[in-house]
N, CA and C of each residue as an Amber inpcrd file, in Angstrom:
protein
   282
  44.3800000   2.6540000  43.9790000  45.3670000   1.7040000  43.5550000
  45.3640000   0.4910000  44.4900000  45.5580000  -0.6680000  43.9280000
  45.5710000  -1.8890000  44.7250000  46.8820000  -2.0130000  45.4950000
  46.7830000  -2.6030000  46.6880000  48.0120000  -2.8660000  47.4290000
  48.7470000  -4.0130000  46.7500000  49.9510000  -4.2920000  47.1710000
  50.7890000  -5.2880000  46.4950000  50.1400000  -6.6710000  46.4380000
  49.5260000  -7.1020000  47.5290000  48.9080000  -8.4240000  47.5630000
  47.7120000  -8.4950000  46.6030000  46.8770000  -7.4590000  46.6150000
  45.7310000  -7.4270000  45.7020000  46.1830000  -7.3480000  44.2560000
  47.1980000  -6.5360000  44.0110000  47.7150000  -6.4010000  42.6610000
  48.2310000  -7.7410000  42.1420000  48.9850000  -8.4390000  42.9480000
  49.5250000  -9.7430000  42.5530000  48.4000000 -10.7320000  42.2700000
  47.3700000 -10.7370000  43.1170000  46.2290000 -11.6330000  42.9190000
  45.5040000 -11.3020000  41.6140000  45.2650000 -10.0160000  41.3750000
  44.5720000  -9.5950000  40.1500000  45.4070000  -9.9140000  38.9140000
  46.6950000  -9.6970000  39.0200000  47.5800000  -9.9810000  37.8820000
  47.5770000 -11.4650000  37.5430000  47.6450000 -12.3190000  38.5590000
  47.6040000 -13.7640000  38.3250000  46.2850000 -14.1740000  37.6660000
  45.2010000 -13.5810000  38.1200000  43.8790000 -13.9310000  37.5830000
  43.7360000 -13.5510000  36.1100000  44.3800000 -12.4860000  35.7100000
  44.2400000 -12.0000000  34.3320000  45.3780000 -12.4010000  33.4030000
  46.4620000 -12.8860000  33.9380000  47.6630000 -13.1120000  33.1350000
  47.4450000 -14.0760000  31.9690000  46.6130000 -15.0870000  32.1590000
  46.4010000 -16.0580000  31.0750000  45.7850000 -15.4080000  29.8400000
  44.9850000 -14.3790000  30.0330000  44.3250000 -13.7000000  28.9100000
  45.3180000 -12.9240000  28.0600000  46.4840000 -12.6260000  28.6150000
  47.4650000 -11.8240000  27.8980000  48.7250000 -12.6160000  27.5520000
  48.6280000 -13.9390000  27.6170000  49.7650000 -14.7590000  27.2160000
  49.9110000 -14.6960000  25.6980000  51.0750000 -15.0410000  25.2140000
  51.3110000 -15.0280000  23.7650000  50.3060000 -15.9220000  23.0660000
  50.0550000 -17.0850000  23.6150000  49.1110000 -18.0280000  23.0170000
  47.7100000 -17.4250000  22.9310000  47.2540000 -16.8360000  24.0240000
  45.9110000 -16.2510000  24.0420000  45.7980000 -15.0900000  23.0680000
  46.8110000 -14.2480000  23.0170000  46.7780000 -13.1090000  22.1030000
  46.7660000 -13.5700000  20.6510000  47.5460000 -14.5880000  20.3350000
  47.5560000 -15.1120000  18.9660000  46.2130000 -15.7400000  18.6010000
  45.5650000 -16.3620000  19.5690000  44.2500000 -16.9550000  19.3200000
  43.1770000 -15.9010000  19.0690000  43.3830000 -14.6900000  19.5730000
  42.4050000 -13.6160000  19.4060000  42.7410000 -12.6860000  18.2380000
  43.8830000 -12.8780000  17.6420000  44.3300000 -11.9860000  16.5690000
  43.3320000 -11.9220000  15.4120000  42.7400000 -13.0530000  15.0470000
  41.8030000 -13.0660000  13.9220000  40.5780000 -12.1890000  14.2040000
  40.1900000 -12.0950000  15.4600000  39.0350000 -11.2570000  15.8270000
  39.3560000  -9.7920000  15.5560000  40.5050000  -9.3620000  16.0310000
  40.9160000  -7.9790000  15.8130000  41.0690000  -7.7150000  14.3160000
  41.6400000  -8.6690000  13.5960000  41.8510000  -8.5110000  12.1600000
  40.5270000  -8.3400000  11.4150000  39.4820000  -9.0350000  11.8410000
  38.1690000  -8.8800000  11.2080000  37.6720000  -7.4440000  11.3080000
  37.8510000  -6.8230000  12.4560000  37.4070000  -5.4430000  12.6420000
  38.2970000  -4.4630000  11.8830000  39.5660000  -4.7730000  11.7860000
  40.4610000  -3.9410000  10.9740000  40.0320000  -4.0120000   9.5110000
  39.6280000  -5.1890000   9.0640000  39.1600000  -5.3350000   7.6910000
  37.8930000  -4.5210000   7.4420000  36.9670000  -4.5270000   8.3950000
  35.7420000  -3.7270000   8.2570000  36.0980000  -2.2380000   8.2380000
  36.9810000  -1.8240000   9.1360000  37.4390000  -0.4390000   9.1750000
  38.0340000  -0.0410000   7.8250000  38.9040000  -0.8860000   7.3060000
  39.5550000  -0.6100000   6.0230000  38.5390000  -0.5030000   4.8930000
  37.5620000  -1.3910000   4.8920000  36.5080000  -1.3550000   3.8720000
  35.7330000  -0.0350000   3.9500000  35.3900000   0.3740000   5.1630000
  34.6760000   1.6430000   5.3540000  35.5050000   2.8090000   4.8240000
  36.8030000   2.8210000   5.1340000  37.6640000   3.9140000   4.6740000
  37.7490000   3.9220000   3.1450000  37.8330000   2.7390000   2.5370000
  37.8670000   2.6510000   1.0760000  36.5700000   3.1510000   0.4540000
  35.4410000   2.8560000   1.0940000  34.1490000   3.3440000   0.6020000
  34.0860000   4.8660000   0.6410000  34.5540000   5.4470000   1.7340000
  34.5710000   6.9080000   1.8410000  35.4890000   7.5190000   0.7850000
  36.6550000   6.9030000   0.5960000  37.6240000   7.4150000  -0.3780000
  37.0650000   7.3460000  -1.7950000  36.3810000   6.2540000  -2.1070000
  35.8080000   6.0890000  -3.4510000  34.7700000   7.1720000  -3.7510000
  34.0720000   7.6270000  -2.7170000  33.0580000   8.6720000  -2.8800000
  33.6540000  10.0720000  -2.7330000  34.9250000  10.1470000  -2.3730000
  35.5450000  11.4420000  -2.1220000  35.0380000  12.1010000  -0.8590000
  34.5210000  11.2810000   0.0430000  33.9270000  11.7800000   1.2850000
  35.0040000  12.0350000   2.3350000  34.8670000  13.1400000   3.0390000
  35.7820000  13.4690000   4.1360000  35.1680000  12.9600000   5.4340000
  35.9700000  12.2420000   6.2260000  35.4920000  11.7260000   7.5080000
  36.5160000  12.0280000   8.5930000  36.0480000  12.0470000   9.8120000
  36.9390000  12.1980000  10.9610000  37.4130000  10.7950000  11.3460000
  38.6310000  10.4620000  10.9770000  39.1540000   9.1200000  11.2030000
  39.2480000   8.7990000  12.6920000  39.3660000   9.8280000  13.5280000
  39.4080000   9.6050000  14.9780000  38.1300000   8.9210000  15.4460000
  36.9920000   9.3550000  14.9110000  35.7180000   8.7020000  15.2560000
  35.7410000   7.2380000  14.8560000  36.2440000   6.9730000  13.6640000
  36.2510000   5.6000000  13.1650000  37.2100000   4.7060000  13.9320000
  38.3100000   5.2760000  14.4210000  39.1880000   4.5050000  15.3050000
  38.4420000   4.1650000  16.5960000  37.6760000   5.1140000  17.1190000
  36.8990000   4.8720000  18.3370000  35.8420000   3.8060000  18.1000000
  35.1240000   3.8800000  16.9670000  34.1060000   2.8720000  16.6570000
  34.7370000   1.4810000  16.6100000  35.8850000   1.4040000  15.9520000
  36.5840000   0.1170000  15.8320000  37.0100000  -0.3840000  17.2050000
  37.5600000   0.5090000  18.0100000  38.0240000   0.1320000  19.3460000
  36.8780000  -0.3650000  20.2130000  35.7490000   0.3540000  20.2130000
  34.5950000  -0.0810000  21.0050000  34.1380000  -1.4720000  20.5830000
  34.0710000  -1.7000000  19.2720000  33.5920000  -2.9960000  18.8030000
  34.5670000  -4.1260000  19.1230000  35.8620000  -3.8650000  19.0160000
  36.8530000  -4.8870000  19.3780000  36.7440000  -5.2090000  20.8640000
  36.6630000  -4.1860000  21.6910000  36.5380000  -4.4110000  23.1420000
  35.2550000  -5.1730000  23.4540000  34.1550000  -4.7930000  22.8180000
  32.8950000  -5.5120000  23.0300000  33.0070000  -6.9750000  22.6610000
  33.6150000  -7.2300000  21.5210000  33.7820000  -8.6180000  21.0540000
  34.6560000  -9.4210000  22.0060000  35.7820000  -8.8600000  22.3920000
  36.7140000  -9.5980000  23.2470000  36.2090000  -9.7350000  24.6820000
  35.5610000  -8.7010000  25.2030000  35.1330000  -8.7320000  26.6010000
  33.7580000  -9.3570000  26.7950000  32.8530000  -9.1320000  25.8350000
  31.4650000  -9.5690000  26.0070000  31.0040000 -10.6080000  24.9940000
  31.8380000 -10.8540000  23.9890000  31.4810000 -11.8670000  23.0030000
  30.6790000 -11.3400000  21.8290000  30.4250000 -10.0360000  21.7900000
  29.7490000  -9.4330000  20.6420000  30.0730000  -7.9480000  20.5860000
  30.1070000  -7.4110000  19.3580000  30.4390000  -5.9910000  19.2150000
  29.2780000  -5.1060000  19.6360000  29.5620000  -3.8320000  19.8030000
  28.5330000  -2.8630000  20.1390000  27.8040000  -2.3510000  18.9070000
  28.3350000  -2.6210000  17.7110000  27.6970000  -2.1780000  16.4770000
  28.0760000  -0.7730000  16.0610000  29.0370000  -0.1830000  16.7380000
  29.4360000   1.1970000  16.4240000  30.0840000   1.2910000  15.0500000
  30.9280000   0.3450000  14.7010000  31.6240000   0.3660000  13.4220000
  30.6540000   0.1640000  12.2690000  29.7220000  -0.7380000  12.4370000
  28.7270000  -1.0000000  11.4090000  27.7980000   0.1920000  11.2190000
  27.3800000   0.7900000  12.3320000  26.4420000   1.9070000  12.2810000
  27.1180000   3.2550000  12.0530000  28.4200000   3.3130000  12.2820000
  29.1480000   4.5540000  12.0780000  28.8350000   5.6360000  13.0770000
  28.4480000   5.2260000  14.2770000  28.1670000   6.2350000  15.2890000
  28.1250000   5.6310000  16.6820000  28.4040000   6.4760000  17.6280000
  28.1890000   6.1770000  19.0410000  27.1520000   7.1980000  19.4650000
  26.0070000   6.7410000  19.8270000  24.9430000   7.6680000  20.1820000
  25.2650000   8.3740000  21.4960000  24.8130000   9.6040000  21.6190000
  25.0980000  10.4160000  22.8030000  24.7060000   9.7190000  24.1050000
  23.6100000   8.9720000  24.0620000  23.1620000   8.3000000  25.2800000
  23.8280000   6.9360000  25.4730000  24.7710000   6.5970000  24.5820000
  25.4760000   5.3290000  24.6880000  24.6490000   4.1300000  24.2530000
  23.5090000   4.3790000  23.6030000  22.6110000   3.2690000  23.2940000
  23.1880000   2.2770000  22.2940000  24.1450000   2.6840000  21.4760000
  24.7580000   1.6810000  20.5860000  25.5060000   0.6550000  21.4160000
  25.9130000   1.0550000  22.6010000  26.6260000   0.1310000  23.4950000
  25.6300000  -0.6100000  24.3720000  24.7710000   0.1160000  25.0790000
  23.8660000  -0.5330000  26.0180000  22.8330000  -1.3940000  25.3100000
  22.4420000  -1.0500000  24.1040000  21.4560000  -1.8490000  23.3630000
  21.9990000  -3.2270000  23.0120000  23.3260000  -3.3500000  22.9650000
  23.9300000  -4.6170000  22.5650000  24.4670000  -5.4350000  23.7280000
  24.2420000  -4.9870000  24.9530000  24.6410000  -5.7590000  26.1230000
  23.4230000  -6.5700000  26.5760000  23.5790000  -7.8590000  26.5630000
  22.4600000  -8.7630000  26.9340000  22.7400000  -9.4030000  28.2670000
């Protein structure tokens, strides 16, 4: 855990990213991934396919984090998997 001085410094450095303005500016990015998630769920439902929604929440989360932190998704949501060796993530880090 950071001491008080380090914590305050780190908080100041990151605070702008979590301002109301910044969050509203990023909302459309998150919404795009929610739309892809929803489309995938509708496709499964139309086929009567059973899926583990927990996996799909994870795929969506990884891709949102990749987009927001690195500027591009990891491709987990599109591919519908996180490979055991993490290659869906590491393959997309440039």
